[in-house]
C-alpha positions as CSV (number, residue, x, y, z in Angstrom):
1,X,10.6,-150.0,13.2
2,X,8.2,-148.4,15.6
3,X,10.7,-145.7,16.5
4,X,11.2,-145.0,12.8
5,X,7.5,-144.7,12.3
6,X,7.1,-142.4,15.3
7,X,10.0,-140.1,14.1
8,X,8.5,-139.9,10.6
9,X,5.0,-139.1,11.9
10,X,6.5,-136.4,14.2
11,X,8.4,-134.9,11.3
12,X,5.3,-134.9,9.1
13,X,3.3,-133.2,11.8
14,X,6.1,-130.6,12.2
15,X,6.4,-129.8,8.5
16,X,2.6,-129.6,8.0
17,X,2.2,-127.1,10.9
18,X,5.4,-125.2,9.9
19,X,4.3,-124.8,6.3
20,X,0.8,-123.5,7.0
21,X,2.0,-120.0,6.4
22,X,0.0,-118.6,9.2
23,X,2.0,-116.3,11.5
24,X,0.5,-116.7,15.0
25,X,1.5,-113.1,15.7
26,X,-0.7,-111.7,12.9
27,X,-3.4,-114.3,12.8
28,X,-5.7,-112.5,15.2
29,X,-5.2,-109.0,13.8
30,X,-8.2,-107.2,12.5
31,X,-8.3,-106.5,8.7
32,X,-7.1,-103.0,7.8
33,X,-7.8,-100.9,4.7
34,X,-5.6,-98.3,3.0
35,X,-6.3,-94.8,4.3
36,X,-4.9,-91.5,3.0
37,X,-5.8,-87.9,3.5
38,X,-4.6,-84.3,3.7
39,X,-4.5,-81.8,6.5
40,X,-4.7,-78.1,5.9
41,X,-4.9,-75.1,8.2
42,X,-6.5,-71.9,6.8
43,X,-6.1,-73.5,3.3
44,X,-2.3,-74.2,3.8
45,X,-0.9,-77.8,4.1
46,X,0.3,-78.8,7.5
47,X,3.7,-80.6,7.5
48,X,4.8,-83.0,10.2
49,X,1.4,-83.3,11.9
50,X,0.5,-86.6,13.6
51,X,-2.9,-87.9,12.5
52,X,-4.5,-90.4,14.8
53,X,-7.6,-92.6,14.0
54,X,-9.2,-94.4,16.8
55,X,-11.8,-97.1,15.9
56,X,-14.7,-98.1,18.0
57,X,-12.9,-101.2,19.0
58,X,-9.9,-99.2,20.2
59,X,-7.6,-100.1,17.4
60,X,-5.4,-97.0,16.6
61,X,-3.8,-96.0,13.3
62,X,-1.5,-93.1,12.8
63,X,0.3,-91.2,10.1
64,X,2.5,-88.2,9.6
65,X,1.8,-85.5,7.1
66,X,4.4,-84.6,4.5
67,X,5.2,-81.1,3.1
68,X,2.0,-81.3,1.1
69,X,-0.1,-82.1,4.1
70,X,-0.7,-85.6,2.9
71,X,-0.6,-88.7,5.0
72,X,-1.1,-92.5,4.9
73,X,-2.1,-94.4,8.0
74,X,-0.3,-97.3,9.6
75,X,-1.8,-99.7,12.1
76,X,0.5,-102.8,12.0
77,X,2.8,-102.4,9.0
78,X,4.0,-99.2,7.3
79,X,1.1,-97.7,5.3
80,X,-1.3,-100.6,5.8
81,X,-4.2,-98.4,6.8
82,X,-6.9,-98.6,9.5
83,X,-9.7,-100.9,10.6
84,X,-13.1,-100.5,8.9
85,X,-15.8,-98.5,10.7
86,X,-16.4,-95.1,12.3
87,X,-13.2,-93.4,13.5
88,X,-12.5,-90.6,15.9
89,X,-9.7,-88.4,14.6
90,X,-7.1,-86.4,16.4
91,X,-4.4,-84.2,14.8
92,X,-1.5,-82.5,16.5
93,X,1.8,-81.0,15.7
94,X,4.5,-80.4,18.2
95,X,6.4,-77.1,17.6
96,X,9.8,-78.7,18.5
97,X,11.3,-81.5,20.3
98,X,10.8,-84.6,18.2
99,X,10.5,-85.8,14.6
100,X,7.2,-87.6,14.1
101,X,8.8,-89.5,11.1
102,X,11.1,-91.2,13.6
103,X,8.2,-92.9,15.5
104,X,8.2,-96.7,15.3
105,X,5.2,-98.7,14.1
106,X,2.9,-99.5,17.0
107,X,4.5,-96.7,19.1
108,X,2.2,-94.0,20.4
109,X,3.2,-90.5,19.6
110,X,4.6,-88.6,22.7
111,X,2.1,-86.5,24.7
112,X,2.2,-83.0,23.4
113,X,1.5,-80.3,25.9
114,X,-1.1,-77.7,24.9
115,X,1.5,-75.0,24.9
116,X,3.7,-76.9,22.5
117,X,1.0,-77.9,20.0
118,X,1.3,-75.8,16.9
119,X,-2.3,-76.6,15.9
120,X,-5.5,-75.6,17.7
121,X,-5.6,-77.7,20.8
122,X,-9.2,-78.9,20.2
123,X,-7.9,-81.1,17.4
124,X,-5.4,-83.0,19.5
125,X,-7.8,-85.3,21.3
126,X,-9.6,-87.7,19.0
127,X,-12.5,-88.0,21.5
128,X,-13.3,-84.3,21.5
129,X,-11.8,-82.9,18.3
130,X,-15.1,-83.2,16.3
131,X,-13.2,-84.8,13.5
132,X,-14.4,-88.2,12.3
133,X,-14.0,-90.6,9.4
134,X,-15.7,-93.7,8.2
135,X,-13.3,-96.3,6.8
136,X,-15.0,-98.7,4.4
137,X,-13.9,-101.9,2.6
138,X,-13.6,-101.6,-1.1
139,X,-13.7,-97.8,-1.2
140,X,-11.1,-95.0,-1.7
141,X,-10.6,-94.0,1.9
142,X,-9.2,-90.5,1.4
143,X,-10.1,-87.9,4.1
144,X,-9.4,-84.2,3.9
145,X,-9.2,-82.4,7.2
146,X,-9.5,-78.6,7.0
147,X,-8.6,-77.1,10.3
148,X,-10.0,-73.7,10.9
149,X,-9.1,-72.2,14.2
150,X,-5.8,-70.5,15.1
151,X,-3.5,-72.2,17.5
């Protein structure tokens, strides 16, 4: 009887912890908010540019522009957005060699050498690009980036 009680108690504990619905892999992730935007250069949309947001806590989100220059950011899951707060922004576009749409979630874009970046090199590094955004909870986080210099 004691063995039966022990087995039942063990099963109850297992089922209660298994059915909690909390995925330990995602439990400690920061909350993210949808972020979209558009990238233009001299008034024209920039296609296949990689847009990188780096939050103050170091959490990075990225997106790739479409033919209209529009992007949606991904941090953990496709299109989930970016963490709230001030963001440093970098934008780059490799002239040839890889398709940014083939990057996997959580994978950093490859390093683009200055001579292969089709955009002005000052925009490639989020720390020195001069581009910023402030992601906020409960707001439409849509950021237009008009790039002005020639590559």
